[in-house]
C-alpha positions as CSV (number, residue, x, y, z in Angstrom):
1,M,13.0,17.3,-32.0
2,A,10.5,18.7,-29.7
3,Q,11.5,21.4,-27.2
4,A,11.9,20.1,-23.6
5,G,9.7,21.6,-21.0
6,K,8.9,21.2,-17.3
7,G,5.6,19.4,-16.5
8,K,2.8,20.5,-14.2
9,L,5.0,19.6,-11.2
10,N,8.7,19.1,-10.9
11,Y,9.1,15.3,-10.4
12,R,12.4,13.8,-9.4
13,C,13.9,11.1,-11.5
14,P,13.4,7.9,-9.5
15,S,16.5,6.2,-11.0
16,C,18.8,9.2,-10.2
17,F,17.1,9.7,-6.8
18,M,17.9,6.1,-5.7
19,R,21.6,7.0,-6.3
20,D,21.2,10.2,-4.2
21,I,21.2,12.5,-7.2
22,D,18.5,15.1,-7.2
23,M,17.5,15.5,-10.9
24,D,14.3,17.0,-12.2
25,M,12.4,15.3,-15.0
26,F,11.1,16.9,-18.2
27,Y,7.7,16.3,-19.8
28,D,7.2,15.5,-23.4
29,K,3.6,16.6,-24.4
30,D,3.6,14.6,-27.6
31,K,4.4,11.3,-26.0
32,K,2.8,12.2,-22.7
33,E,5.7,10.9,-20.6
34,Y,8.4,12.2,-18.3
35,Y,12.1,11.7,-19.1
36,C,15.4,12.4,-17.4
37,L,18.3,14.1,-19.3
38,R,20.9,12.5,-17.1
39,C,20.1,8.8,-17.1
40,Q,17.6,8.4,-20.0
41,Y,14.8,7.1,-17.7
42,R,11.3,7.5,-19.3
43,G,7.9,6.8,-17.8
44,S,4.3,7.9,-17.4
45,E,3.2,10.1,-14.5
46,E,1.8,7.1,-12.7
47,D,5.1,5.1,-13.1
48,V,7.2,8.1,-11.8
49,L,4.9,8.6,-8.8
50,Q,5.0,4.9,-7.9
51,K,8.8,4.7,-8.1
52,N,9.2,7.9,-6.1
53,E,7.0,6.4,-3.4
54,M,9.4,3.5,-3.2
55,A,12.2,6.0,-2.6
56,R,10.2,7.6,0.2
57,F,9.8,4.2,1.8
58,R,13.5,3.7,1.6
59,Y,14.2,6.9,3.6
60,G,11.2,6.7,5.8
61,A,13.1,6.0,9.0
62,M,16.0,8.2,8.3
63,Y,15.4,10.6,11.2
64,E,14.4,7.9,13.8
65,R,16.9,6.9,16.4
66,Y,16.9,3.2,17.4
67,T,18.2,2.5,20.9
68,K,16.8,-0.9,21.6
69,F,17.7,-3.9,19.6
70,D,15.7,-7.1,20.5
71,F,17.0,-9.9,18.3
72,D,15.9,-12.7,20.6
């Protein structure tokens, strides 16, 4: 089995990050994909970036305070 190594950048696992777990992914040079040791998620760099962008969208308004609610 190939030795696990960090990639160019430390990407967070999108599956773990959606469950509020901050887990770095490892890069497999032979398969050219990132993988998570905790949840067995695998994906290309484009797939990981796309899913991490969805997580950023989820927490985008975390620090905004809403005081007016117009439901009418």
